C-alpha positions in Angstrom: 4.1 1.8 5.4 3.5 -1.0 3.0 3.1 -0.2 -0.7 0.7 -1.6 -3.3 0.1 -1.3 -7.0 -1.8 2.0 -6.5 0.3 3.5 -3.8 4.1 3.3 -4.3 7.2 5.5 -4.1 7.7 8.1 -6.8 11.0 6.5 -7.7 9.1 3.5 -9.0 6.6 5.4 -11.2 8.7 5.1 -14.4 9.4 1.4 -14.0 7.8 -1.2 -16.2 4.6 -2.6 -14.6 6.1 -6.0 -14.0 9.3 -4.6 -12.5 7.4 -2.1 -10.4 5.2 -5.0 -9.0 8.2 -7.0 -8.1 9.9 -4.0 -6.6 6.9 -3.3 -4.4 6.9 -6.9 -3.2 10.6 -6.8 -2.4 10.4 -3.4 -0.7 7.6 -4.5 1.5 9.6 -7.6 2.5 12.6 -5.4 3.3 10.4 -3.1 5.4 9.2 -6.2 7.4 12.9 -7.1 8.0 13.5 -3.6 9.5 15.0 -1.7 6.6 14.2 2.0 6.4 12.3 3.3 3.4 15.4 5.1 2.0 17.4 1.9 1.9 14.6 -0.5 1.0 13.5 1.3 -2.1 16.7 1.3 -4.1 17.6 -2.2 -3.1 14.1 -3.4 -4.2 14.3 -1.6 -7.5 17.7 -3.1 -8.3 16.7 -6.6 -7.3 13.4 -6.3 -9.2 15.2 -5.3 -12.4 17.5 -8.2 -12.1 14.7 -10.6 -11.3 12.4 -9.6 -14.1 15.4 -9.4 -16.5 15.3 -5.7 -17.3 18.7 -4.9 -15.9 
């Protein structure tokens, strides 16, 4: 299920708005590549934090 700025995993709720947006974008891309939710979410959060600079 693709996520958006109003519907996203609970694990993203405490992220900065910019980081969360990037994480949602990355997670959706990973889902399209065939990743399961449980793997896509932590990977997306980690990549988004590094991308936005809030590591």
